[in-house]
C-alpha positions, 0 to 999 in steps of 0.5 A: 617756283624758284627754279622758274625764276632762276630760269627766267633770270638766266634767259634775261641775262643771256638775251640782254647780253646778246643785245649789248654785243650787237648794239651796245649804245642802244642797249645801254640807253634802253636801260637809262631809267630809274634813279639818277646814279643808274641813269648816269651809269647807263649814259656812261656805258652808252659812250663806251661800246667796248665796255658795254660789249664786255659787260654783255659777254659777261652777262651771257657767260653768267646766264649760261653758267646759271642755267647749267647749274639749275637742278632739273625738275623731278620727273615722274617715275615710270612703273 
C-alpha cells in the first residue's frame, strides 16, 4: 500500500508541475483555497509566473526522482 501512495504522490507532483509550466497563473489560482496564509501564497505565486514555473519544474524533477527510487513490487517466481 505504501508503494502505491508513493507512486500516486509522484504522479501528482509531475502532473501539477507540468500544469504550472504550461499555465502558471491558472495553476496557482487553482490551489487558492484553505487557510488564509496558503491562499495569500497562491495569490503571490499567481502574480509571479516565472517563480511558479520554477516551482513546477522542481515538482517534476522531485516527482521523477521519487518514482525512480521506488522499489518495484515483488514479482512471482517462475518454477
